[in-house]
C-alpha positions as MATLAB code, in Angstrom:
seq = 'MMTTPEDLTPDLARAARALTQVSARVIGRAAGLEKQQVRAFEKGKEPLAADQLRHLRRALEEHGVVFIPDDDQGGCGVRRKFNSSKVRRLETWEGEGGPAYEDDI';
ca = [
      10.635  112.938  -51.581;
      13.777  114.764  -50.175;
      13.320  114.492  -46.339;
      16.651  113.305  -45.055;
      20.220  114.576  -45.455;
      21.141  111.270  -47.204;
      18.728  112.441  -49.972;
      20.966  115.240  -50.804;
      21.960  114.720  -54.516;
      25.021  116.116  -56.205;
      23.014  118.487  -58.430;
      21.070  119.803  -55.413;
      24.351  120.315  -53.468;
      25.750  122.145  -56.451;
      22.674  124.307  -56.844;
      22.662  125.086  -53.067;
      26.287  126.146  -53.137;
      25.669  128.295  -56.207;
      22.809  130.088  -54.309;
      24.974  130.675  -51.229;
      27.797  132.053  -53.406;
      30.262  130.438  -51.103;
      33.440  128.484  -52.251;
      33.789  124.802  -52.040;
      36.627  125.388  -49.605;
      34.356  127.390  -47.238;
      31.443  124.880  -47.420;
      33.926  121.962  -47.078;
      35.412  123.574  -43.946;
      31.994  124.087  -42.433;
      31.116  120.557  -43.207;
      34.319  118.855  -42.171;
      35.208  117.929  -45.697;
      38.009  118.808  -48.101;
      37.357  121.136  -51.071;
      38.054  118.297  -53.373;
      35.464  116.071  -51.731;
      32.819  118.664  -52.091;
      33.576  119.235  -55.844;
      33.819  115.465  -56.530;
      30.474  114.918  -54.874;
      28.814  117.752  -56.752;
      30.181  116.332  -60.032;
      28.811  112.949  -59.100;
      32.321  111.430  -59.020;
      32.546  110.651  -55.332;
      29.820  109.413  -52.980;
      29.680  110.696  -49.501;
      28.866  108.770  -46.394;
      25.577  109.394  -44.501;
      27.294  111.512  -41.813;
      29.179  113.486  -44.373;
      25.957  114.241  -46.210;
      24.255  115.410  -43.055;
      27.255  117.710  -42.345;
      27.281  119.089  -45.913;
      23.518  119.664  -45.881;
      23.712  121.540  -42.444;
      26.603  123.709  -43.772;
      24.675  124.638  -46.832;
      21.587  125.383  -44.651;
      23.735  127.525  -42.285;
      24.876  129.517  -45.284;
      21.390  130.424  -46.243;
      19.594  127.761  -48.299;
      16.420  125.741  -47.785;
      15.917  122.286  -49.286;
      12.333  121.767  -50.682;
      10.932  118.309  -50.670;
       8.885  116.698  -53.453;
       5.153  117.407  -53.417;
       2.149  117.347  -55.612;
       3.277  120.687  -57.267;
       6.740  119.514  -58.228;
       9.937  117.878  -57.645;
      12.593  118.568  -54.873;
      14.754  121.580  -55.074;
      16.610  124.407  -53.178;
      16.008  128.056  -52.687;
      17.405  130.908  -50.604;
      16.214  131.084  -47.000;
      15.648  134.800  -47.266;
      14.036  136.808  -49.982;
      15.984  139.599  -51.699;
      14.519  142.380  -49.535;
      15.653  140.610  -46.372;
      18.975  139.914  -47.807;
      19.430  143.606  -48.585;
      18.477  144.515  -45.009;
      20.958  141.981  -43.555;
      23.630  143.365  -45.782;
      22.866  146.802  -44.595;
      23.000  145.823  -40.897;
      26.246  144.012  -41.416;
      27.819  147.059  -43.066;
      26.543  149.583  -40.551;
      29.692  149.433  -38.486;
      31.983  150.399  -41.307;
      35.262  148.719  -42.128;
      37.099  147.111  -39.299;
      40.519  148.586  -38.476;
      43.377  147.585  -36.078;
      43.008  148.982  -32.661;
      45.804  151.249  -31.568;
      45.243  150.437  -27.920;
];
Protein backbone atom coordinates (compact mmCIF):
# COMPACT_ATOMS: atom_id res chain seq x y z
CA MET A 1 0.00 0.00 0.00
CA MET A 2 1.49 3.35 -1.04
CA THR A 3 0.88 5.66 1.89
CA THR A 4 4.21 7.34 2.56
CA PRO A 5 6.57 9.36 0.36
CA GLU A 6 9.17 6.65 0.88
CA ASP A 7 6.88 4.30 -1.06
CA LEU A 8 7.39 6.40 -4.20
CA THR A 9 8.82 3.98 -6.74
CA PRO A 10 10.82 4.88 -9.83
CA ASP A 11 8.02 3.84 -12.17
CA LEU A 12 5.41 5.88 -10.28
CA ALA A 13 7.69 8.92 -10.27
CA ARG A 14 8.26 8.53 -14.02
CA ALA A 15 4.51 8.14 -14.66
CA ALA A 16 3.69 11.13 -12.45
CA ARG A 17 6.18 13.35 -14.24
CA ALA A 18 4.81 12.22 -17.61
CA LEU A 19 1.32 13.24 -16.46
CA THR A 20 2.54 16.64 -15.30
CA GLN A 21 4.28 17.20 -18.65
CA VAL A 22 7.07 18.93 -16.75
CA SER A 23 10.77 18.42 -17.37
CA ALA A 24 13.10 16.62 -14.99
CA ARG A 25 14.90 19.93 -14.52
CA VAL A 26 11.73 21.72 -13.32
CA ILE A 27 10.64 18.87 -11.02
CA GLY A 28 14.19 18.53 -9.75
CA ARG A 29 14.42 22.24 -8.98
CA ALA A 30 11.08 22.11 -7.13
CA ALA A 31 12.28 19.08 -5.14
CA GLY A 32 15.77 20.41 -4.45
CA LEU A 33 17.35 17.74 -6.69
CA GLU A 34 19.49 17.81 -9.79
CA LYS A 35 17.94 16.85 -13.12
CA GLN A 36 20.32 13.88 -13.29
CA GLN A 37 19.16 12.64 -9.87
CA VAL A 38 15.52 12.70 -10.97
CA ARG A 39 16.27 10.83 -14.19
CA ALA A 40 18.54 8.28 -12.48
CA PHE A 41 15.86 7.60 -9.85
CA GLU A 42 13.16 7.21 -12.49
CA LYS A 43 15.35 4.67 -14.31
CA GLY A 44 15.99 2.76 -11.07
CA LYS A 45 19.71 3.51 -11.22
CA GLU A 46 20.02 5.74 -8.14
CA PRO A 47 18.06 5.47 -4.89
CA LEU A 48 16.97 8.62 -3.09
CA ALA A 49 17.03 9.27 0.65
CA ALA A 50 13.70 9.46 2.51
CA ASP A 51 13.76 13.27 2.67
CA GLN A 52 14.57 13.48 -1.06
CA LEU A 53 11.63 11.17 -1.81
CA ARG A 54 9.34 13.38 0.28
CA HIS A 55 10.47 16.47 -1.62
CA LEU A 56 10.10 14.74 -4.99
CA ARG A 57 6.62 13.49 -4.18
CA ARG A 58 5.54 16.92 -2.93
CA ALA A 59 6.91 18.57 -6.09
CA LEU A 60 5.00 16.13 -8.28
CA GLU A 61 1.82 16.69 -6.28
CA GLU A 62 2.25 20.47 -6.54
CA HIS A 63 2.47 20.05 -10.31
CA GLY A 64 -0.92 18.35 -10.42
CA VAL A 65 -0.81 14.63 -9.70
CA VAL A 66 -2.40 12.47 -7.02
CA PHE A 67 -0.89 9.20 -5.87
CA ILE A 68 -3.38 6.36 -5.43
CA PRO A 69 -2.71 3.71 -2.76
CA ASP A 70 -3.28 -0.03 -3.16
CA ASP A 71 -6.80 -1.15 -2.35
CA ASP A 72 -9.13 -4.09 -2.95
CA GLN A 73 -9.81 -2.87 -6.50
CA GLY A 74 -6.22 -2.67 -7.70
CA GLY A 75 -2.65 -1.65 -7.20
CA CYS A 76 -1.13 1.73 -6.50
CA GLY A 77 -0.96 4.33 -9.21
CA VAL A 78 -0.98 7.97 -10.15
CA ARG A 79 -3.50 10.23 -11.86
CA ARG A 80 -4.07 13.87 -12.65
CA LYS A 81 -5.43 15.97 -9.82
CA PHE A 82 -7.90 17.69 -12.11
CA ASN A 83 -10.13 16.18 -14.77
CA SER A 84 -9.82 17.41 -18.35
CA SER A 85 -12.76 19.82 -18.01
CA LYS A 86 -11.19 21.56 -15.03
CA VAL A 87 -7.80 21.69 -16.76
CA ARG A 88 -9.39 23.48 -19.74
CA ARG A 89 -11.02 26.02 -17.41
CA LEU A 90 -7.72 26.60 -15.59
CA GLU A 91 -5.92 27.12 -18.90
CA THR A 92 -8.61 29.59 -19.97
CA TRP A 93 -8.32 31.53 -16.72
CA GLU A 94 -4.54 31.64 -17.01
CA GLY A 95 -4.74 32.88 -20.59
CA GLU A 96 -7.37 35.59 -20.04
CA GLY A 97 -4.83 38.30 -19.35
CA GLY A 98 -3.16 37.84 -22.71
CA PRO A 99 0.58 37.78 -23.23
CA ALA A 100 2.74 39.68 -20.78
CA TYR A 101 4.72 42.59 -22.20
CA GLU A 102 7.37 44.88 -20.84
CA ASP A 103 6.00 47.90 -19.04
CA ASP A 104 7.01 51.22 -20.59
CA ILE A 105 6.66 53.08 -17.32
